[in-house]
N, C-alpha and C positions, 0 to 999 in steps of 0.2 A: 357314138351314144345320141347328139344332139340329133338327127334326122331323126332317127327311131323314135327319139321323145316328143319330139314336136308332131310325130304321125298319128297320133294317140296310141289309147288301152290297145292292148292286144296286138300291138306292131311287132315290126320283126325286120330287120336285114332281110333281104331275100335276092331271088334273080343272081346276076354274078357277083353282086357286090358278095353277097353268103355267100357263095363259094371264097371269092378272096379272102374272106374273117376264116373260112376255113382252111385254108393254107393253097388253094388249087391252083397250080402257075398257070399264068395268060390271063388273068382276071384281074379287077380296079375293084376298089372300094369306091373310089368317085369317077362317077358322082353317085353316091350314096341311093341305092336303090328300095324301098322301102315296100312291104303288106300292111293291108291292116284289111281285117272287116269290113264289108260291102255296107252301105250307109250312109248316115249322113254325117259328114266331115269337118263341119266350120269352112276355115277360108282355104284356100284352092292356092296361097302363098304356101311353100314349103320350104324346106333344108335339103332336101331329096328328093326323089324322083318318088312317088309313093305311087301306087297300084293299089287298088281295087278287087278285093278274093269274097265272093260266094259262097266260097269253100275255105274256110280256114279255122278246124279242129285246133283246140290248145295246145295237143301234141307235135303238133307241126311246127310251131313256136318252141325253143328252148333257147335255153340261156349257157351261152358259151364264151367263156376269157369275159363277163361280166357286161356282155349286150348280148338283147332277144335274138335271135338268126332262124331261118329255118333251116329245119335239118338238111343233111348234104342230099337226102335223096329229093327233098320236093325241092330245093334249090336246082338239081339237075333236069326235073322234069321241066323248070319254069323255063330255063335256057335252052331246052334240046330243039323247038323249034327254030331257032333265032341265031344257031352255028351250024357249022357243017357236020355233015353227018363224021368226018374223020376227026374231029377234033373233039365231037361227043364221045366219039368211044375211046380216046388216048385218057379225054377228064374221067370217063366210067371208070378206066383200068387205075387211073392215079388215084383216084376215091375208092375203089376197089381194094386195091395194092396198102393205101394211107388205112386201112378197116374204116371207114366213114360210113361207107354203106354194106349191108347187105343183100342177097337173092330176095330175105324175105324184107327188109327195108322199104326196096322199088316197089317190090309186088303189093304191098300192103298201099305205100304211096300211088300207084295205077287204078286200086281199088278207090280212091275218093275221090 
C-alpha cells in the first residue's frame, strides 16, 4: 500500500505485483510495480517501480483486499510481452480457472 500511495492519486499495484496480489502463482509483490496516469509526478524517488500510462481509465484500477490494484485482465496484458508465451498461457489458464478473467474482460481490455 505504501508504494501505491507514494505514486500518487489514481495509482494502483500493477504488472507482476498485481498478479501476485490477485493470488496467481509465480509472481512476486516485491519489488512493488505501480502504475499511475501519465503526467507530472513530483519526485523520482519512489517506494516501488512506478510506471506511467497514457491510458489508465478508472475502471482499470479496483480495490481488492484494501489495495488499489489493476484488474487481472490489465495486469495480464501488462506482462504479456515480458514473459515466455508458454508461461503466459499457463497464467491465463489459472486466471480463467480462478474466475479472475473472462473472455469479455480480456476483449474489453484489448480494445482500450
